[in-house]
All heavy atoms as a GROMACS GRO file, in nm:
protein
  610
    1MET      N    1   1.708   0.791  -0.108
    1MET     CA    2   1.710   0.646  -0.091
    1MET      C    3   1.657   0.582  -0.219
    1MET      O    4   1.550   0.615  -0.266
    1MET     CB    5   1.624   0.609   0.029
    1MET     CG    6   1.606   0.463   0.046
    1MET     SD    7   1.488   0.435   0.183
    1MET     CE    8   1.549   0.285   0.241
    2ALA      N    9   1.731   0.492  -0.274
    2ALA     CA   10   1.689   0.425  -0.397
    2ALA      C   11   1.583   0.320  -0.367
    2ALA      O   12   1.590   0.251  -0.267
    2ALA     CB   13   1.810   0.359  -0.463
    3GLU      N   14   1.486   0.314  -0.452
    3GLU     CA   15   1.379   0.215  -0.439
    3GLU      C   16   1.410   0.099  -0.533
    3GLU      O   17   1.468   0.117  -0.639
    3GLU     CB   18   1.244   0.275  -0.480
    3GLU     CG   19   1.198   0.387  -0.392
    3GLU     CD   20   1.151   0.339  -0.256
    3GLU    OE1   21   1.102   0.226  -0.246
    3GLU    OE2   22   1.166   0.415  -0.161
    4SER      N   23   1.371  -0.018  -0.493
    4SER     CA   24   1.386  -0.133  -0.581
    4SER      C   25   1.255  -0.209  -0.582
    4SER      O   26   1.179  -0.206  -0.486
    4SER     CB   27   1.499  -0.225  -0.534
    4SER     OG   28   1.469  -0.279  -0.408
    5THR      N   29   1.228  -0.271  -0.693
    5THR     CA   30   1.108  -0.353  -0.704
    5THR      C   31   1.148  -0.491  -0.750
    5THR      O   32   1.248  -0.509  -0.818
    5THR     CB   33   1.007  -0.292  -0.803
    5THR    OG1   34   1.070  -0.280  -0.930
    5THR    CG2   35   0.959  -0.156  -0.758
    6THR      N   36   1.070  -0.587  -0.711
    6THR     CA   37   1.092  -0.722  -0.758
    6THR      C   38   0.972  -0.762  -0.841
    6THR      O   39   0.862  -0.714  -0.820
    6THR     CB   40   1.109  -0.821  -0.641
    6THR    OG1   41   0.995  -0.811  -0.556
    6THR    CG2   42   1.235  -0.789  -0.562
    7GLN      N   43   0.995  -0.846  -0.936
    7GLN     CA   44   0.888  -0.892  -1.022
    7GLN      C   45   0.820  -1.013  -0.960
    7GLN      O   46   0.888  -1.108  -0.920
    7GLN     CB   47   0.942  -0.927  -1.161
    7GLN     CG   48   1.002  -0.809  -1.234
    7GLN     CD   49   0.901  -0.700  -1.261
    7GLN    OE1   50   0.786  -0.728  -1.294
    7GLN    NE2   51   0.943  -0.576  -1.244
    8HIS      N   52   0.690  -1.006  -0.948
    8HIS     CA   53   0.612  -1.118  -0.895
    8HIS      C   54   0.511  -1.160  -1.001
    8HIS      O   55   0.458  -1.077  -1.073
    8HIS     CB   56   0.538  -1.077  -0.768
    8HIS     CG   57   0.628  -1.039  -0.657
    8HIS    ND1   58   0.691  -1.132  -0.577
    8HIS    CD2   59   0.668  -0.919  -0.611
    8HIS    CE1   60   0.765  -1.071  -0.488
    8HIS    NE2   61   0.754  -0.940  -0.506
    9LYS      N   62   0.484  -1.286  -1.007
    9LYS     CA   63   0.383  -1.336  -1.099
    9LYS      C   64   0.245  -1.293  -1.047
    9LYS      O   65   0.213  -1.314  -0.930
    9LYS     CB   66   0.390  -1.489  -1.106
    9LYS     CG   67   0.294  -1.549  -1.204
    9LYS     CD   68   0.312  -1.699  -1.210
    9LYS     CE   69   0.208  -1.759  -1.303
    9LYS     NZ   70   0.218  -1.903  -1.308
   10PRO      N   71   0.164  -1.226  -1.132
   10PRO     CA   72   0.032  -1.182  -1.086
   10PRO      C   73  -0.055  -1.300  -1.043
   10PRO      O   74  -0.045  -1.409  -1.098
   10PRO     CB   75  -0.028  -1.113  -1.209
   10PRO     CG   76   0.088  -1.083  -1.298
   10PRO     CD   77   0.191  -1.188  -1.269
   11LEU      N   78  -0.139  -1.277  -0.947
   11LEU     CA   79  -0.232  -1.379  -0.901
   11LEU      C   80  -0.343  -1.400  -1.002
   11LEU      O   81  -0.382  -1.307  -1.073
   11LEU     CB   82  -0.293  -1.337  -0.767
   11LEU     CG   83  -0.195  -1.314  -0.653
   11LEU    CD1   84  -0.268  -1.257  -0.532
   11LEU    CD2   85  -0.126  -1.445  -0.616
   12THR      N   86  -0.394  -1.520  -1.009
   12THR     CA   87  -0.507  -1.548  -1.098
   12THR      C   88  -0.625  -1.463  -1.055
   12THR      O   89  -0.658  -1.455  -0.937
   12THR     CB   90  -0.544  -1.698  -1.090
   12THR    OG1   91  -0.429  -1.774  -1.125
   12THR    CG2   92  -0.659  -1.731  -1.182
   13GLY      N   93  -0.686  -1.395  -1.150
   13GLY     CA   94  -0.800  -1.310  -1.120
   13GLY      C   95  -0.761  -1.171  -1.072
   13GLY      O   96  -0.847  -1.090  -1.040
   14TRP      N   97  -0.633  -1.142  -1.066
   14TRP     CA   98  -0.584  -1.011  -1.022
   14TRP      C   99  -0.619  -0.910  -1.130
   14TRP      O  100  -0.575  -0.920  -1.244
   14TRP     CB  101  -0.433  -1.020  -1.002
   14TRP     CG  102  -0.369  -0.897  -0.949
   14TRP    CD1  103  -0.292  -0.809  -1.020
   14TRP    CD2  104  -0.370  -0.848  -0.815
   14TRP    NE1  105  -0.247  -0.710  -0.938
   14TRP    CE2  106  -0.294  -0.730  -0.811
   14TRP    CE3  107  -0.430  -0.891  -0.698
   14TRP    CZ2  108  -0.274  -0.657  -0.696
   14TRP    CZ3  109  -0.411  -0.818  -0.583
   14TRP    CH2  110  -0.335  -0.703  -0.582
   15ASP      N  111  -0.700  -0.811  -1.095
   15ASP     CA  112  -0.747  -0.717  -1.196
   15ASP      C  113  -0.682  -0.579  -1.184
   15ASP      O  114  -0.732  -0.482  -1.237
   15ASP     CB  115  -0.899  -0.703  -1.187
   15ASP     CG  116  -0.946  -0.654  -1.051
   15ASP    OD1  117  -0.864  -0.650  -0.958
   15ASP    OD2  118  -1.063  -0.621  -1.039
   16LYS      N  119  -0.569  -0.572  -1.115
   16LYS     CA  120  -0.499  -0.445  -1.099
   16LYS      C  121  -0.373  -0.446  -1.184
   16LYS      O  122  -0.311  -0.549  -1.203
   16LYS     CB  123  -0.466  -0.422  -0.952
   16LYS     CG  124  -0.591  -0.407  -0.870
   16LYS     CD  125  -0.561  -0.397  -0.724
   16LYS     CE  126  -0.691  -0.401  -0.648
   16LYS     NZ  127  -0.690  -0.492  -0.538
   17PRO      N  128  -0.336  -0.329  -1.236
   17PRO     CA  129  -0.216  -0.325  -1.320
   17PRO      C  130  -0.090  -0.340  -1.237
   17PRO      O  131  -0.090  -0.322  -1.116
   17PRO     CB  132  -0.223  -0.184  -1.381
   17PRO     CG  133  -0.296  -0.104  -1.279
   17PRO     CD  134  -0.398  -0.198  -1.219
   18GLU      N  135   0.019  -0.375  -1.303
   18GLU     CA  136   0.150  -0.378  -1.239
   18GLU      C  137   0.194  -0.232  -1.227
   18GLU      O  138   0.223  -0.168  -1.327
   18GLU     CB  139   0.250  -0.456  -1.323
   18GLU     CG  140   0.223  -0.605  -1.327
   18GLU     CD  141   0.252  -0.670  -1.193
   18GLU    OE1  142   0.350  -0.632  -1.127
   18GLU    OE2  143   0.175  -0.759  -1.155
   19LEU      N  144   0.193  -0.179  -1.107
   19LEU     CA  145   0.229  -0.039  -1.086
   19LEU      C  146   0.379  -0.025  -1.064
   19LEU      O  147   0.440  -0.106  -0.995
   19LEU     CB  148   0.156   0.018  -0.965
   19LEU     CG  149   0.004   0.019  -0.972
   19LEU    CD1  150  -0.053   0.071  -0.840
   19LEU    CD2  151  -0.043   0.105  -1.088
   20ASP      N  152   0.436   0.080  -1.120
   20ASP     CA  153   0.577   0.111  -1.094
   20ASP      C  154   0.581   0.199  -0.970
   20ASP      O  155   0.544   0.317  -0.975
   20ASP     CB  156   0.637   0.184  -1.214
   20ASP     CG  157   0.783   0.223  -1.193
   20ASP    OD1  158   0.843   0.182  -1.090
   20ASP    OD2  159   0.837   0.294  -1.279
   21LEU      N  160   0.623   0.144  -0.858
   21LEU     CA  161   0.627   0.215  -0.732
   21LEU      C  162   0.763   0.278  -0.704
   21LEU      O  163   0.783   0.338  -0.598
   21LEU     CB  164   0.587   0.121  -0.617
   21LEU     CG  165   0.449   0.057  -0.629
   21LEU    CD1  166   0.427  -0.040  -0.514
   21LEU    CD2  167   0.340   0.162  -0.634
   22SER      N  168   0.857   0.266  -0.798
   22SER     CA  169   0.993   0.314  -0.775
   22SER      C  170   0.999   0.464  -0.756
   22SER      O  171   1.087   0.514  -0.686
   22SER     CB  172   1.086   0.270  -0.888
   22SER     OG  173   1.043   0.326  -1.011
   23GLY      N  174   0.909   0.539  -0.816
   23GLY     CA  175   0.910   0.685  -0.801
   23GLY      C  176   0.799   0.736  -0.711
   23GLY      O  177   0.775   0.857  -0.706
   24ALA      N  178   0.733   0.646  -0.640
   24ALA     CA  179   0.620   0.686  -0.556
   24ALA      C  180   0.666   0.774  -0.440
   24ALA      O  181   0.775   0.757  -0.387
   24ALA     CB  182   0.550   0.562  -0.501
   25GLU      N  183   0.580   0.868  -0.403
   25GLU     CA  184   0.607   0.953  -0.288
   25GLU      C  185   0.535   0.892  -0.167
   25GLU      O  186   0.415   0.910  -0.150
   25GLU     CB  187   0.558   1.095  -0.313
   25GLU     CG  188   0.637   1.165  -0.420
   25GLU     CD  189   0.596   1.310  -0.437
   25GLU    OE1  190   0.558   1.375  -0.337
   25GLU    OE2  191   0.600   1.356  -0.552
   26TRP      N  192   0.609   0.818  -0.088
   26TRP     CA  193   0.553   0.746   0.027
   26TRP      C  194   0.532   0.842   0.144
   26TRP      O  195   0.617   0.925   0.173
   26TRP     CB  196   0.644   0.632   0.068
   26TRP     CG  197   0.650   0.525  -0.038
   26TRP    CD1  198   0.744   0.513  -0.137
   26TRP    CD2  199   0.557   0.419  -0.059
   26TRP    NE1  200   0.713   0.405  -0.216
   26TRP    CE2  201   0.600   0.344  -0.170
   26TRP    CE3  202   0.442   0.378   0.008
   26TRP    CZ2  203   0.533   0.233  -0.217
   26TRP    CZ3  204   0.374   0.267  -0.039
   26TRP    CH2  205   0.419   0.196  -0.150
   27GLN      N  206   0.419   0.828   0.210
   27GLN     CA  207   0.383   0.910   0.325
   27GLN      C  208   0.351   0.819   0.443
   27GLN      O  209   0.298   0.710   0.424
   27GLN     CB  210   0.259   0.994   0.294
   27GLN     CG  211   0.272   1.081   0.172
   27GLN     CD  212   0.138   1.141   0.134
   27GLN    OE1  213   0.057   1.172   0.218
   27GLN    NE2  214   0.116   1.155   0.005
   28SER      N  215   0.379   0.866   0.562
   28SER     CA  216   0.344   0.789   0.681
   28SER      C  217   0.193   0.777   0.688
   28SER      O  218   0.120   0.873   0.666
   28SER     CB  219   0.396   0.858   0.806
   28SER     OG  220   0.347   0.794   0.921
   29GLY      N  221   0.146   0.657   0.720
   29GLY     CA  222   0.003   0.635   0.733
   29GLY      C  223  -0.052   0.677   0.867
   29GLY      O  224  -0.172   0.672   0.890
   30SER      N  225   0.036   0.722   0.959
   30SER     CA  226  -0.010   0.757   1.093
   30SER      C  227   0.069   0.874   1.151
   30SER      O  228   0.113   0.868   1.265
   30SER     CB  229   0.000   0.635   1.185
   30SER     OG  230   0.134   0.590   1.189
   31ARG      N  231   0.091   0.975   1.072
   31ARG     CA  232   0.164   1.094   1.116
   31ARG      C  233   0.302   1.061   1.173
   31ARG      O  234   0.346   1.118   1.271
   31ARG     CB  235   0.082   1.173   1.218
   31ARG     CG  236  -0.048   1.225   1.163
   31ARG     CD  237  -0.123   1.306   1.268
   31ARG     NE  238  -0.257   1.333   1.220
   31ARG     CZ  239  -0.366   1.271   1.264
   31ARG    NH1  240  -0.358   1.178   1.356
   31ARG    NH2  241  -0.482   1.302   1.216
   32GLY      N  242   0.366   0.962   1.117
   32GLY     CA  243   0.500   0.925   1.159
   32GLY      C  244   0.508   0.835   1.280
   32GLY      O  245   0.616   0.804   1.328
   33LEU      N  246   0.394   0.787   1.330
   33LEU     CA  247   0.393   0.708   1.452
   33LEU      C  248   0.389   0.557   1.428
   33LEU      O  249   0.409   0.480   1.521
   33LEU     CB  250   0.273   0.748   1.539
   33LEU     CG  251   0.266   0.896   1.578
   33LEU    CD1  252   0.135   0.924   1.649
   33LEU    CD2  253   0.384   0.935   1.664
   34GLY      N  254   0.360   0.515   1.307
   34GLY     CA  255   0.342   0.372   1.283
   34GLY      C  256   0.439   0.316   1.182
   34GLY      O  257   0.534   0.382   1.140
   35ASP      N  258   0.413   0.195   1.142
   35ASP     CA  259   0.501   0.124   1.050
   35ASP      C  260   0.448   0.119   0.908
   35ASP      O  261   0.506   0.052   0.824
   35ASP     CB  262   0.521  -0.020   1.098
   35ASP     CG  263   0.595  -0.027   1.229
   35ASP    OD1  264   0.678   0.061   1.255
   35ASP    OD2  265   0.569  -0.120   1.305
   36VAL      N  266   0.338   0.187   0.880
   36VAL     CA  267   0.274   0.178   0.749
   36VAL      C  268   0.298   0.308   0.671
   36VAL      O  269   0.289   0.416   0.725
   36VAL     CB  270   0.122   0.154   0.764
   36VAL    CG1  271   0.052   0.160   0.630
   36VAL    CG2  272   0.098   0.019   0.830
   37GLN      N  273   0.329   0.290   0.543
   37GLN     CA  274   0.340   0.404   0.452
   37GLN      C  275   0.243   0.383   0.338
   37GLN      O  276   0.217   0.269   0.297
   37GLN     CB  277   0.482   0.416   0.396
   37GLN     CG  278   0.586   0.452   0.497
   37GLN     CD  279   0.724   0.459   0.436
   37GLN    OE1  280   0.762   0.375   0.354
   37GLN    NE2  281   0.801   0.560   0.475
   38ILE      N  282   0.190   0.494   0.285
   38ILE     CA  283   0.099   0.486   0.171
   38ILE      C  284   0.148   0.579   0.061
   38ILE      O  285   0.219   0.676   0.087
   38ILE     CB  286  -0.046   0.520   0.210
   38ILE    CG1  287  -0.055   0.661   0.269
   38ILE    CG2  288  -0.103   0.417   0.306
   38ILE    CD1  289  -0.196   0.710   0.291
   39ALA      N  290   0.110   0.546  -0.061
   39ALA     CA  291   0.141   0.628  -0.178
   39ALA      C  292   0.022   0.621  -0.273
   39ALA      O  293  -0.046   0.518  -0.281
   39ALA     CB  294   0.267   0.578  -0.248
   40PHE      N  295  -0.001   0.730  -0.343
   40PHE     CA  296  -0.108   0.737  -0.442
   40PHE      C  297  -0.043   0.730  -0.579
   40PHE      O  298   0.036   0.818  -0.615
   40PHE     CB  299  -0.188   0.866  -0.424
   40PHE     CG  300  -0.248   0.876  -0.286
   40PHE    CD1  301  -0.182   0.942  -0.184
   40PHE    CD2  302  -0.370   0.816  -0.259
   40PHE    CE1  303  -0.236   0.950  -0.056
   40PHE    CE2  304  -0.424   0.823  -0.131
   40PHE     CZ  305  -0.358   0.889  -0.030
   41VAL      N  306  -0.074   0.624  -0.654
   41VAL     CA  307  -0.009   0.599  -0.782
   41VAL      C  308  -0.113   0.559  -0.886
   41VAL      O  309  -0.184   0.460  -0.868
   41VAL     CB  310   0.097   0.486  -0.769
   41VAL    CG1  311   0.165   0.459  -0.902
   41VAL    CG2  312   0.199   0.518  -0.661
   42GLU      N  313  -0.124   0.638  -0.991
   42GLU     CA  314  -0.209   0.607  -1.106
   42GLU      C  315  -0.352   0.572  -1.066
   42GLU      O  316  -0.412   0.479  -1.120
   42GLU     CB  317  -0.148   0.494  -1.188
   42GLU     CG  318  -0.012   0.529  -1.246
   42GLU     CD  319   0.050   0.416  -1.326
   42GLU    OE1  320  -0.025   0.332  -1.381
   42GLU    OE2  321   0.174   0.411  -1.333
   43GLY      N  322  -0.408   0.642  -0.969
   43GLY     CA  323  -0.546   0.619  -0.927
   43GLY      C  324  -0.564   0.506  -0.826
   43GLY      O  325  -0.676   0.473  -0.791
   44PHE      N  326  -0.456   0.447  -0.781
   44PHE     CA  327  -0.460   0.341  -0.682
   44PHE      C  328  -0.389   0.387  -0.555
   44PHE      O  329  -0.314   0.485  -0.556
   44PHE     CB  330  -0.391   0.214  -0.734
   44PHE     CG  331  -0.464   0.150  -0.848
   44PHE    CD1  332  -0.438   0.187  -0.978
   44PHE    CD2  333  -0.559   0.050  -0.825
   44PHE    CE1  334  -0.506   0.128  -1.084
   44PHE    CE2  335  -0.627  -0.009  -0.929
   44PHE     CZ  336  -0.601   0.031  -1.059
   45ILE      N  337  -0.410   0.316  -0.446
   45ILE     CA  338  -0.343   0.344  -0.320
   45ILE      C  339  -0.255   0.223  -0.290
   45ILE      O  340  -0.303   0.109  -0.288
   45ILE     CB  341  -0.443   0.368  -0.205
   45ILE    CG1  342  -0.528   0.492  -0.233
   45ILE    CG2  343  -0.368   0.389  -0.074
   45ILE    CD1  344  -0.656   0.463  -0.303
   46ALA      N  345  -0.127   0.248  -0.269
   46ALA     CA  346  -0.033   0.142  -0.233
   46ALA      C  347   0.001   0.158  -0.085
   46ALA      O  348   0.015   0.268  -0.036
   46ALA     CB  349   0.093   0.152  -0.318
   47MET      N  350   0.015   0.045  -0.016
   47MET     CA  351   0.050   0.047   0.125
   47MET      C  352   0.164  -0.052   0.146
   47MET      O  353   0.164  -0.162   0.091
   47MET     CB  354  -0.070   0.007   0.211
   47MET     CG  355  -0.044   0.014   0.359
   47MET     SD  356  -0.194  -0.006   0.460
   47MET     CE  357  -0.231  -0.180   0.436
   48ARG      N  358   0.264  -0.008   0.226
   48ARG     CA  359   0.379  -0.095   0.253
   48ARG      C  360   0.423  -0.082   0.398
   48ARG      O  361   0.389   0.012   0.468
   48ARG     CB  362   0.495  -0.064   0.159
   48ARG     CG  363   0.564   0.067   0.191
   48ARG     CD  364   0.679   0.093   0.098
   48ARG     NE  365   0.752   0.214   0.136
   48ARG     CZ  366   0.853   0.263   0.068
   48ARG    NH1  367   0.894   0.203  -0.042
   48ARG    NH2  368   0.913   0.373   0.108
   49ASN      N  369   0.505  -0.175   0.439
   49ASN     CA  370   0.567  -0.174   0.571
   49ASN      C  371   0.690  -0.085   0.562
   49ASN      O  372   0.784  -0.115   0.487
   49ASN     CB  373   0.606  -0.317   0.610
   49ASN     CG  374   0.674  -0.327   0.744
   49ASN    OD1  375   0.731  -0.232   0.794
   49ASN    ND2  376   0.670  -0.446   0.800
   50SER      N  377   0.693   0.025   0.638
   50SER     CA  378   0.806   0.117   0.629
   50SER      C  379   0.936   0.056   0.678
   50SER      O  380   1.044   0.097   0.637
   50SER     CB  381   0.777   0.246   0.706
   50SER     OG  382   0.762   0.220   0.844
   51GLY      N  383   0.926  -0.043   0.765
   51GLY     CA  384   1.046  -0.110   0.815
   51GLY      C  385   1.106  -0.206   0.714
   51GLY      O  386   1.222  -0.244   0.727
   52ARG      N  387   1.027  -0.247   0.616
   52ARG     CA  388   1.074  -0.340   0.512
   52ARG      C  389   1.020  -0.294   0.377
   52ARG      O  390   0.936  -0.360   0.316
   52ARG     CB  391   1.026  -0.481   0.542
   52ARG     CG  392   1.084  -0.532   0.675
   52ARG     CD  393   1.062  -0.679   0.696
   52ARG     NE  394   1.130  -0.750   0.588
   52ARG     CZ  395   1.098  -0.873   0.550
   52ARG    NH1  396   1.002  -0.938   0.610
   52ARG    NH2  397   1.163  -0.932   0.452
   53PRO      N  398   1.065  -0.179   0.328
   53PRO     CA  399   1.010  -0.124   0.204
   53PRO      C  400   1.032  -0.213   0.081
   53PRO      O  401   0.963  -0.196  -0.019
   53PRO     CB  402   1.081   0.010   0.188
   53PRO     CG  403   1.201   0.003   0.275
   53PRO     CD  404   1.169  -0.094   0.385
   54GLU      N  405   1.124  -0.308   0.090
   54GLU     CA  406   1.147  -0.398  -0.023
   54GLU      C  407   1.040  -0.507  -0.032
   54GLU      O  408   1.029  -0.576  -0.133
   54GLU     CB  409   1.287  -0.462  -0.013
   54GLU     CG  410   1.302  -0.564   0.099
   54GLU     CD  411   1.323  -0.505   0.239
   54GLU    OE1  412   1.328  -0.383   0.256
   54GLU    OE2  413   1.332  -0.586   0.334
   55SER      N  414   0.962  -0.524   0.074
   55SER     CA  415   0.855  -0.624   0.075
   55SER      C  416   0.744  -0.582  -0.020
   55SER      O  417   0.729  -0.464  -0.051
   55SER     CB  418   0.796  -0.638   0.215
   55SER     OG  419   0.893  -0.687   0.304
   56PRO      N  420   0.664  -0.676  -0.068
   56PRO     CA  421   0.554  -0.641  -0.158
   56PRO      C  422   0.457  -0.542  -0.093
   56PRO      O  423   0.434  -0.546   0.028
   56PRO     CB  424   0.484  -0.775  -0.184
   56PRO     CG  425   0.588  -0.878  -0.156
   56PRO     CD  426   0.674  -0.820  -0.046
   57SER      N  427   0.405  -0.454  -0.175
   57SER     CA  428   0.306  -0.356  -0.130
   57SER      C  429   0.167  -0.409  -0.157
   57SER      O  430   0.144  -0.484  -0.252
   57SER     CB  431   0.324  -0.225  -0.205
   57SER     OG  432   0.451  -0.170  -0.179
   58LEU      N  433   0.073  -0.369  -0.074
   58LEU     CA  434  -0.069  -0.398  -0.098
   58LEU      C  435  -0.123  -0.288  -0.188
   58LEU      O  436  -0.092  -0.170  -0.167
   58LEU     CB  437  -0.148  -0.401   0.032
   58LEU     CG  438  -0.109  -0.508   0.133
   58LEU    CD1  439  -0.186  -0.487   0.263
   58LEU    CD2  440  -0.139  -0.645   0.076
   59ILE      N  441  -0.202  -0.323  -0.287
   59ILE     CA  442  -0.258  -0.226  -0.379
   59ILE      C  443  -0.410  -0.226  -0.362
   59ILE      O  444  -0.473  -0.332  -0.366
   59ILE     CB  445  -0.223  -0.260  -0.526
   59ILE    CG1  446  -0.072  -0.278  -0.543
   59ILE    CG2  447  -0.279  -0.155  -0.620
   59ILE    CD1  448   0.012  -0.156  -0.513
   60PHE      N  449  -0.466  -0.108  -0.344
   60PHE     CA  450  -0.611  -0.091  -0.325
   60PHE      C  451  -0.668  -0.001  -0.433
   60PHE      O  452  -0.604   0.096  -0.474
   60PHE     CB  453  -0.640  -0.020  -0.191
   60PHE     CG  454  -0.596  -0.094  -0.068
   60PHE    CD1  455  -0.469  -0.080  -0.018
   60PHE    CD2  456  -0.686  -0.175   0.000
   60PHE    CE1  457  -0.430  -0.146   0.098
   60PHE    CE2  458  -0.648  -0.242   0.116
   60PHE     CZ  459  -0.519  -0.227   0.165
   61THR      N  460  -0.790  -0.031  -0.478
   61THR     CA  461  -0.865   0.066  -0.556
   61THR      C  462  -0.920   0.168  -0.456
   61THR      O  463  -0.922   0.142  -0.336
   61THR     CB  464  -0.984   0.000  -0.630
   61THR    OG1  465  -1.076  -0.049  -0.531
   61THR    CG2  466  -0.938  -0.114  -0.722
   62PRO      N  467  -0.967   0.283  -0.503
   62PRO     CA  468  -1.025   0.379  -0.408
   62PRO      C  469  -1.140   0.319  -0.326
   62PRO      O  470  -1.150   0.345  -0.205
   62PRO     CB  471  -1.072   0.493  -0.498
   62PRO     CG  472  -0.975   0.490  -0.612
   62PRO     CD  473  -0.951   0.342  -0.636
   63ALA      N  474  -1.224   0.237  -0.385
   63ALA     CA  475  -1.336   0.175  -0.311
   63ALA      C  476  -1.284   0.077  -0.207
   63ALA      O  477  -1.333   0.073  -0.094
   63ALA     CB  478  -1.430   0.105  -0.408
   64GLU      N  479  -1.184  -0.003  -0.243
   64GLU     CA  480  -1.126  -0.098  -0.147
   64GLU      C  481  -1.059  -0.023  -0.032
   64GLU      O  482  -1.070  -0.063   0.084
   64GLU     CB  483  -1.022  -0.187  -0.216
   64GLU     CG  484  -1.081  -0.285  -0.314
   64GLU     CD  485  -0.976  -0.352  -0.400
   64GLU    OE1  486  -0.865  -0.296  -0.420
   64GLU    OE2  487  -1.005  -0.462  -0.450
   65TRP      N  488  -0.990   0.087  -0.063
   65TRP     CA  489  -0.924   0.166   0.040
   65TRP      C  490  -1.027   0.224   0.138
   65TRP      O  491  -1.009   0.219   0.258
   65TRP     CB  492  -0.840   0.277  -0.022
   65TRP     CG  493  -0.769   0.360   0.080
   65TRP    CD1  494  -0.799   0.487   0.117
   65TRP    CD2  495  -0.657   0.321   0.160
   65TRP    NE1  496  -0.712   0.530   0.213
   65TRP    CE2  497  -0.624   0.430   0.242
   65TRP    CE3  498  -0.582   0.204   0.170
   65TRP    CZ2  499  -0.518   0.426   0.333
   65TRP    CZ3  500  -0.477   0.200   0.260
   65TRP    CH2  501  -0.446   0.310   0.340
   66GLY      N  502  -1.137   0.276   0.082
   66GLY     CA  503  -1.243   0.330   0.167
   66GLY      C  504  -1.300   0.225   0.260
   66GLY      O  505  -1.322   0.251   0.379
   67ALA      N  506  -1.321   0.105   0.210
   67ALA     CA  507  -1.374  -0.004   0.293
   67ALA      C  508  -1.272  -0.045   0.398
   67ALA      O  509  -1.308  -0.071   0.513
   67ALA     CB  510  -1.410  -0.124   0.205
   68PHE      N  511  -1.145  -0.049   0.363
   68PHE     CA  512  -1.040  -0.084   0.458
   68PHE      C  513  -1.032   0.018   0.570
   68PHE      O  514  -1.030  -0.017   0.689
   68PHE     CB  515  -0.905  -0.093   0.385
   68PHE     CG  516  -0.788  -0.113   0.478
   68PHE    CD1  517  -0.763  -0.238   0.533
   68PHE    CD2  518  -0.704  -0.008   0.510
   68PHE    CE1  519  -0.655  -0.257   0.618
   68PHE    CE2  520  -0.596  -0.027   0.595
   68PHE     CZ  521  -0.572  -0.151   0.649
   69VAL      N  522  -1.029   0.146   0.535
   69VAL     CA  523  -1.020   0.252   0.636
   69VAL      C  524  -1.144   0.253   0.725
   69VAL      O  525  -1.135   0.266   0.847
   69VAL     CB  526  -0.997   0.389   0.570
   69VAL    CG1  527  -1.011   0.503   0.670
   69VAL    CG2  528  -0.860   0.393   0.503
   70SER      N  529  -1.260   0.235   0.664
   70SER     CA  530  -1.384   0.230   0.742
   70SER      C  531  -1.381   0.114   0.841
   70SER      O  532  -1.416   0.129   0.958
   70SER     CB  533  -1.505   0.216   0.649
   70SER     OG  534  -1.623   0.206   0.721
   71GLY      N  535  -1.338  -0.002   0.796
   71GLY     CA  536  -1.327  -0.118   0.884
   71GLY      C  537  -1.227  -0.096   0.995
   71GLY      O  538  -1.249  -0.134   1.109
   72ALA      N  539  -1.115  -0.029   0.962
   72ALA     CA  540  -1.013  -0.002   1.064
   72ALA      C  541  -1.068   0.093   1.171
   72ALA      O  542  -1.044   0.074   1.290
   72ALA     CB  543  -0.889   0.057   0.999
   73ARG      N  544  -1.142   0.193   1.128
   73ARG     CA  545  -1.199   0.288   1.224
   73ARG      C  546  -1.302   0.222   1.315
   73ARG      O  547  -1.320   0.264   1.430
   73ARG     CB  548  -1.264   0.405   1.150
   73ARG     CG  549  -1.162   0.500   1.091
   73ARG     CD  550  -1.227   0.618   1.026
   73ARG     NE  551  -1.125   0.707   0.972
   73ARG     CZ  552  -1.139   0.777   0.862
   73ARG    NH1  553  -1.252   0.772   0.794
   73ARG    NH2  554  -1.041   0.855   0.822
   74GLU      N  555  -1.368   0.121   1.265
   74GLU     CA  556  -1.469   0.049   1.345
   74GLU      C  557  -1.406  -0.061   1.429
   74GLU      O  558  -1.477  -0.135   1.497
   74GLU     CB  559  -1.577  -0.008   1.253
   74GLU     CG  560  -1.659   0.101   1.185
   74GLU     CD  561  -1.755   0.046   1.081
   74GLU    OE1  562  -1.764  -0.078   1.066
   74GLU    OE2  563  -1.818   0.127   1.013
   75GLY      N  564  -1.274  -0.076   1.424
   75GLY     CA  565  -1.205  -0.175   1.505
   75GLY      C  566  -1.191  -0.311   1.440
   75GLY      O  567  -1.150  -0.407   1.506
   76GLU      N  568  -1.226  -0.321   1.312
   76GLU     CA  569  -1.218  -0.450   1.244
   76GLU      C  570  -1.073  -0.496   1.226
   76GLU      O  571  -1.044  -0.614   1.221
   76GLU     CB  572  -1.287  -0.440   1.108
   76GLU     CG  573  -1.297  -0.572   1.036
   76GLU     CD  574  -1.379  -0.562   0.909
   76GLU    OE1  575  -1.465  -0.474   0.898
   76GLU    OE2  576  -1.356  -0.644   0.821
   77PHE      N  577  -0.980  -0.400   1.217
   77PHE     CA  578  -0.839  -0.432   1.197
   77PHE      C  579  -0.759  -0.370   1.309
   77PHE      O  580  -0.784  -0.258   1.351
   77PHE     CB  581  -0.789  -0.373   1.064
   77PHE     CG  582  -0.869  -0.415   0.945
   77PHE    CD1  583  -0.966  -0.333   0.892
   77PHE    CD2  584  -0.848  -0.539   0.886
   77PHE    CE1  585  -1.040  -0.372   0.782
   77PHE    CE2  586  -0.922  -0.579   0.777
   77PHE     CZ  587  -1.016  -0.495   0.725
   78ASP      N  588  -0.660  -0.442   1.356
   78ASP     CA  589  -0.568  -0.387   1.456
   78ASP      C  590  -0.445  -0.338   1.381
   78ASP      O  591  -0.365  -0.419   1.334
   78ASP     CB  592  -0.531  -0.495   1.558
   78ASP     CG  593  -0.436  -0.442   1.664
   78ASP    OD1  594  -0.407  -0.320   1.665
   78ASP    OD2  595  -0.391  -0.522   1.746
   79LEU      N  596  -0.433  -0.208   1.367
   79LEU     CA  597  -0.324  -0.151   1.289
   79LEU      C  598  -0.201  -0.117   1.374
   79LEU      O  599  -0.108  -0.056   1.328
   79LEU     CB  600  -0.370  -0.023   1.218
   79LEU     CG  601  -0.485  -0.044   1.119
   79LEU    CD1  602  -0.529   0.088   1.060
   79LEU    CD2  603  -0.444  -0.140   1.009
   80THR      N  604  -0.201  -0.161   1.500
   80THR     CA  605  -0.085  -0.129   1.585
   80THR      C  606   0.015  -0.242   1.586
   80THR      O  607  -0.010  -0.352   1.549
   80THR     CB  608  -0.129  -0.101   1.729
   80THR    OG1  609  -0.199  -0.216   1.780
   80THR    CG2  610  -0.216   0.022   1.734
   0.00000   0.00000   0.00000
């Protein structure tokens, strides 16, 4: 399946690089049961909606990802 990316203007104060996600190896974020896919790219974690892979991906640093996962495990986020 071919991947496509769209160019978006970076947000003011955005301190993350423009990652090329076209060759990313996307994995299910929930053992194939959910709608989220993640990929590890250049030291960052990208997350996208598997049902709409053309939509923008969220990009996390390792510290941000750890905080997100910790919050999700504590019920702070409803990932269903």
